[in-house]
N, C-alpha and C positions, 0 to 999 in steps of 0.2 A: 448583383449585390452578393458579397461574401460573408460568411459567417464571422462575426466578431469574437475573438478569442478573449477570454477573461484572463487577464494578465496581472502579476503581482505588482504592487506598489510598494512604497516605502514601509508603511505600518504592517501591511500583510507580510512582507518579506521579512521584517524583524520578527513577527510572531511565528512565521514558518522556521526562521533561523533558531528561534529559542527551542520550539518543540523537536527540531532535529538534534540540536545540542543535547537536550534531555534524553532523547532516545538512543543517540549514540552512547552515551554515558551508561544508560541502562543495559544496552546489549554488551558493550565492550569492556566494562570496568574488570572483569576476571582476567582478561588478556594482559592487563597493565597493572593489576594489584600486586602481583609478585609475592602474595602471601597466602596463608592457608585459609583465608576468610572466605574464599570461594566454595569451600566444601562444607556442606551442611550434614547434620547428623541424621537425616532422614525426612521423609514427607516429600511434598511436591516442591520442585525448585521455585525460588521466588514467591513462595506462599506468604512470606512476610512484607515483602517490598513491593510486589506486583500492584496491590491496591493503592499505595501512594503514587505509582507511577501512572494508574488509571485516573486518580484524582488529578494529578497534574497535566495528563494529556487532554482531557475534555476541555477545560478552560482555555488552554492554548489553541485547540481547534476552533473553539468559539472565537477567540481572538483573531484568528484569520478571517472568519466569516465578517465579524464586526468591522474589522479594518477595511475589507473589500467594500461592505456597504457604505462606510463612512467616506472612502475614496471615491465612490460613485461608479466602480466598475462591476458591482454587482447589486441588484435590487430584490424585491420580493419576489419577482418571477424567477429570477436566478435561484434564490433559495428553493422555490417550489421545484424547478428543474433538478436540483441537487437531491431533493427528498424522492421525487419519482426515480431517478436513477439509482440511488441507494437501495430503495425497495425492490427495483428489478434485479439489481445485483444480488441481494439476499435471497431472493427467489431462485437464482440460479445456483445457488451454493449446494443445495440438496441434490441437484441433478448430477453433481460430480461423483465420481466413483472413488471414495476415500481410499480403498484398500489398494489403489493403483498409484494414488498421488494426484491424479487429474482433478482440476477444480476448474468450474467454468466461470468463475467470478471474474477472472482477469479478461475474459472474453469481451466484456462490456467495458470494464474499466481502463482498459487500454485505448479504445477508440474515444471514449469520453474524455480522457485526459488529453489526447490529441486535439479534439475539437474545441474544448472549453478552456484548456490551459492549465498551467503548473499548480497554482494554488487550488483550483478548483478540483483538479485531479488528486491531490493529496488529501483533501477533506473528504472527497467522496471515497477514496480507498478505505479510510479509517471508519467512516461512517457505514459502509457497505459490510465490512466485517464485524462491526458492533452489532448491526441489526441482524446479520445472518447467524451470529452467535446466539442471540436471542430466540431465533426462530428454530434453530437446531440443537437448543440446549448445549452450546458449546462454550459456556462461560467458565473461566478458570484463570489461574494466574498467567497463561499463556496468552489471554486475549489482548491485552494492551501491546504486547509484542507483534501479534498478528495485525493489529490495527496500524502500527506504525511501518510494518514491512509492506502492507498493502498500499499504504499511503505514498510510500517511497516508489512503488510501482506506477501510481497514477501521476505523480511528480515527473518521474522520467519520461512518460510518455508526452507530457507537455513540453519537454525540452528538446524533442527531436527536431531536426532541421526541416526546413519547408521541402515539400516534394508533392508531385501530382501524379494521378493514374496509378498505373502499375508499379511505378517505383515507390509510391507512398504505400501501397499494400504491401510490398515486398519488405519495406523497411519496418512497417508496423509488426508484420509476421516475425521477422528476425528478432525485433526487441521483445515481442510477447514470449518468444522461445527463450531469450536470454533472462527475461523477468521470471519465467518459471524456474530456471536454475538457481538464479540468485536468491529468490525468494526462500527456497529450501536451505541454501547455504547460510543465509543470515538467520533465520529462525531456529537453526541448530544452536546458536548461541545462547538461547534462553534457558536450555536444560543442560548442553553438554558440560560445561564446567562442574555440575554438581553430580555428574553420573560416576558410579564407583565400580561398575561391572564390566567395563571396557578394557581390552588390552592395553599394556603400557604404551604402545606405539600410537594409539589414537586417543588416549585419556589426557584430560587436562593435568599439567603438573604444577602443583602448587609451589610457589618460589622460584620456578624457572623464569627465564626471559621471555619477553613476549614474542620473540623469534621462534623459540621452541614451541610455544603453545599455538603460535599461528601455523606452523607447519603440521602438528598434531590435529588442530581443527580442521585443515584442509584434507588430511588423511582420513580423518573420522567422516567427513562429508562423501568422500568417494566410496567407503567401505559400506557405510550404513545408511546414506540417504539418497545416492545418486540413483538408485533404483526406483525411487518414488519421484525424484526431480525430473527425470528424462521423460516419463509419461506425461506430466504436467507441462514440460516445455513442448513436447510434440502435440499435445492437445491444442494448447495456445496457437502453435504455428498453423495447424490444420484448419482450426476455427476462424482465424482471422484471414487466411487464404480463401476460404469458401464464402464467408459471410461478411468480411471486413468491408467490402465497397457498400453494400446496401446499408450497413448500420452506420458508416460514416455519412451517407447520404441523408439518412433519417435524422441523425443528430444534427447535422448542419442545417438541414430544412427546420428543425425545432429551434435552433439558434437563431436562425434569421426571423422567424415569426414570433420567437419570444421577444426580440429587440430589446436586449439588455440595456441599451443606452437610451432607449425611448422614454422620454418624461411622461409621467402619468397624470393626466388633466381630468378633473372632475367637472362635468357641465351640468347645469341644471335641466330637471325634466321638462319636456315640452309641455 
């Protein structure tokens, strides 16, 4: 018996499309604004709009779950599995060495997204970062952006093609390394347009075209962030190569025994 993957259906796909559209707008509007509105006068970036993004994000994540429940592709046992994995991922976050950029959260997020599917992976990534922020006192205007970026990591793991054995492990390890780099690149967008102390070649240019700011954003990532992103990518790669196979086996065994599609029947006591 093979593990059943929790897949997206019409309503959950629509909810996921909505949360992605809101997230892309929140991350990318400075690149397309073409005005000085991206530059604030001080304080933390997104200190005024991040709470609104958080308020919009949580109902959309719940909408994905409720749509999965109503479509029958997820039940109470699946929600329980989601909670257990989110708690395990939150417990892994303090184990990462933040000074080097490495974070152990993705080590569980990538295999879980692979086994349980795209929608499950997205919600798991967002909930894991939310729970870990509460655990490590990491709540701030960056939190909703971290939740979305981690959700995309779990979603991408569920989109990988079919593979078995060593090929699957190698594919997951390569994706985990790519996700470590991409996560840092995307997360730079939450603060980079608001920074004032960078050289002109890597700073956001108010009023310039999106092509110019895109090049400056990539240069900024290479100069300031790549030194943290590479250890994260290498850590993900090594962990998946070493322990990816037993983690996948354990998750698939749990998926089989959870039996997401099995109906719950109540029988009278003897």
